[in-house]
C-alpha positions, -999 to 999 in steps of 0.1 A, spaced: 0 3 1 11 34 -5 12 63 15 18 103 12 46 96 33 57 68 6 51 96 -19 74 124 3 103 102 -2 104 94 -37 97 131 -44 135 131 -14 152 110 -34 187 128 -56 191 109 -88 226 130 -94 226 139 -132 207 102 -138 171 104 -153 138 87 -135 117 67 -157 78 74 -141 57 48 -159 16 53 -153 0 28 -170 -38 13 -167 -46 -23 -163 -78 -23 -156 -92 -57 -166 -124 -38 -171 -112 -13 -196 -78 -32 -216 -70 -66 -222 -33 -74 -210 -24 -74 -247 -36 -35 -251 -23 -23 -220 11 -39 -230 15 -28 -264 1 9 -245 37 4 -225 54 -4 -257 39 23 -276 53 51 -248 86 33 -241 90 37 -285 81 71 -282 105 78 -252 135 59 -271 126 87 -298 125 118 -280 163 109 -265 176 111 -295 170 145 -299 177 159 -262 204 175 -247 220 146 -226 253 135 -217 266 97 -230 258 82 -193 220 99 -191 213 81 -225 227 54 -213 210 48 -178 179 58 -199 183 34 -224 182 6 -196 159 24 -177 141 17 -202 147 -17 -208 145 -29 -173 107 -15 -174 102 -29 -209 108 -63 -200 86 -61 -164 52 -54 -180 57 -74 -209 71 -104 -189 69 -105 -156 41 -81 -147 8 -99 -133 -25 -83 -126 -31 -100 -97 -65 -75 -95 -49 -46 -94 -68 -14 -120 -35 6 -121 6 5 -125 32 25 -114 70 22 -118 97 43 -105 131 33 -121 168 51 -127 191 15 -138 224 38 -129 210 43 -94 192 17 -86 158 33 -80 128 5 -92 98 5 -70 70 -8 -86 35 1 -73 -3 -22 -80 -26 2 -71 -69 -9 -74 -75 29 -89 -70 27 -130 -44 60 -135 -33 79 -165 -10 65 -190 24 83 -187 63 78 -187 82 111 -180 118 109 -183 133 138 -157 158 141 -129 133 131 -100 103 111 -101 77 125 -111 47 119 -86 21 142 -96 -7 117 -106 -1 95 -75 -5 123 -50 -39 132 -69 -48 91 -69 -48 93 -28 -67 127 -22 -92 116 -45 -95 79 -37 -96 85 -1 -105 66 29 -137 48 38 -153 21 64 -171 -8 47 -197 -24 80 -209 -62 69 -235 -63 92 -257 -100 106 -274 -107 135 -253 -127 145 -217 -108 138 -206 -78 129 -176 -66 114 -162 -29 108 -132 -23 85 -108 5 77 -96 10 39 -71 29 26 -67 25 -10 -85 -8 -16 -62 -21 12 -84 -32 45 -61 -10 72 -76 -21 104 -110 -44 115 -131 -54 145 -154 -74 148 -187 -73 166 -203 -104 188 -238 -107 192 -246 -104 227 -264 -130 248 -303 -128 246 -318 -112 275 -344 -126 297 -377 -124 280 -362 -111 252 -370 -126 216 -349 -126 182 -356 -96 169 -353 -80 200 -318 -93 198 -306 -87 168 -321 -49 172 -299 -43 202 -267 -54 180 -269 -31 154 -276 -7 177 -244 -17 193 -224 -21 159 -239 18 146 -222 32 179 -185 15 171 -194 26 133 -199 60 144 -174 55 170 -147 49 143 -162 74 117 -152 102 142 -117 87 153 -111 83 115 -132 110 90 -137 85 61 -147 100 32 -177 74 27 -192 42 42 -205 6 26 -226 -17 40 -228 -55 31 -248 -80 45 -282 -93 35 -309 -72 24 -331 -73 52 -309 -65 80 -282 -44 59 -318 -21 59 -326 -27 96 -289 -13 101 -293 22 76 -322 26 104 -301 26 135 -277 49 120 -273 82 136 -282 109 103 -244 124 94 -229 84 96 -261 77 73 -253 106 51 -222 86 47 -235 57 30 -229 56 -6 -235 21 -16 -244 -19 -6 -213 -46 -4 -228 -80 -19 -204 -97 14 -216 -115 43 -195 -110 81 -184 -144 70 -168 -130 40 -125 -135 33 -109 -102 32 -97 -110 -5 -146 -111 -15 -144 -85 7 -116 -66 -8 -130 -72 -49 -163 -61 -36 -154 -31 -21 -134 -27 -56 -161 -28 -73 -181 -7 -54 -156 20 -54 -150 18 -93 -187 21 -97 -189 52 -74 -157 70 -86 -173 62 -126 -205 83 -117 -179 109 -101 -160 114 -131 -198 118 -155 -210 143 -127 -175 162 -131 -180 166 -169 -215 176 -167 -208 202 -140 -181 214 -162 -201 217 -195 -229 232 -176 -211 263 -159 -192 267 -195 -229 269 -211 -239 293 -177 -219 319 -165 -181 313 -179 -170 295 -146 -152 270 -168 -135 261 -198 -135 235 -225 -107 216 -242 -68 222 -239 -60 262 -248 -90 273 -231 -78 252 -200 -35 266 -206 -47 300 -205 -63 296 -178 -36 279 -157 -15 307 -167 -39 336 -150 -37 305 -119 -82 310 -124 -78 270 -121 -98 257 -92 -106 216 -103 -88 202 -138 -115 177 -151 -88 156 -176 -89 124 -194 -68 96 -180 -50 89 -216 -50 125 -233 -13 130 -241 -6 163 -261 35 175 -270 37 212 -263 58 243 -255 63 264 -225 75 301 -229 105 305 -216 94 348 -203 62 341 -193 63 302 -187 25 298 -204 20 263 -212 8 258 -251 1 238 -282 10 250 -320 32 280 -328 60 281 -314 53 318 -305 40 325 -270 -2 332 -272 0 355 -239 37 375 -243 41 369 -282 74 360 -270 90 335 -297 115 321 -268 100 283 -259 116 254 -251 97 220 -258 72 201 -233 62 165 -244 31 164 -225 16 199 -215 -13 181 -200 12 165 -180 24 195 -167 -14 208 -165 -18 183 -139 16 191 -125 15 236 -120 -23 226 -109 -13 212 -82 12 235 -78 -9 262 -70 -32 241 -47 -61 237 -73 -75 202 -77 -72 174 -100 -99 148 -112 -91 119 -136 -118 105 -160 -123 82 -182 -142 61 -209 -165 94 -212 -163 92 -254 -186 126 -252 -160 142 -234 -133 132 -260 -149 150 -280 -151 187 -262 -111 179 -261 -107 154 -233 -96 185 -209 -111 210 -184 -120 230 -161 -139 243 -131 -123 283 -123 -120 296 -93 -128 334 -110 -150 341 -144 -120 348 -177 -133 371 -202 -151 355 -229 -130 351 -259 -105 340 -234 -126 311 -225 -133 299 -265 
């Protein structure tokens, strides 16, 4: 499991003059086959190798980069097994001995970045967006509460039904057990501050349990889990992953609808790559919404720092001095987070691709001619 501390350690890693390769690859079995994600990885590696020829690098840097890319290719195509993962991340530097692979329960945007230092922004965005959640599985005899972080169970507790009180029937005993479980869940919610709660168990048990929850906790419940208190960790994690994937997809659709709506209504949003890059240059982006697979080469102005595509003349200041950027979308993600904005990655939304695959909710309205 990856934590924010792990990300900070990666960011502090010093490769000296060598380049670090950061690979992000979607291996979600619901979206891509092994053949497809392997082809995509090899395509990105091939493109990166071609760009090496035009980069201003020392022979040592070039040789290290080639060895690093070769090892990544061997890993993805020969050694890696998804093991139920939806995202694969690799940080590697052959000459410095860096090799870190992460199998994640959430999909990631397909990217391969080669630079002096690990590129961790998508990982930070994933940690921020995926969050932590609780699953409570209720039964008439035993219940279980589990805390998840990035799809892994990091804490759990069982709650057993107490012996029947004198004159108490089965229904009253079950209700007392549900109330006890609800109290325990409320305590965990107060302590851990989860973003959402999933409830499992039979339909009748889950419905009866939900009626015992205080309003603040009930408002966190977002879905049901088709598991029982006796289910093993593997079944519970798989069921939770399916629920979260569905919830995340619905949330992605909602973000796209919001961008479109606000763009049409009051100008507090932009659609398309160039309008988004312009808004970014004005530090106007509150939330960047971008397709995981979107990629675009471009430039960054040497005078004002504006990211842009197309001609080499900066559309912001008119300067002609610029350096090439292998992926302005990745650079926009980095800059948005640096400016304390939020990033929402979306995928498998065909209509969004028609809008350019990128847009943003703005902190303030820009002049109309600047958002087109």
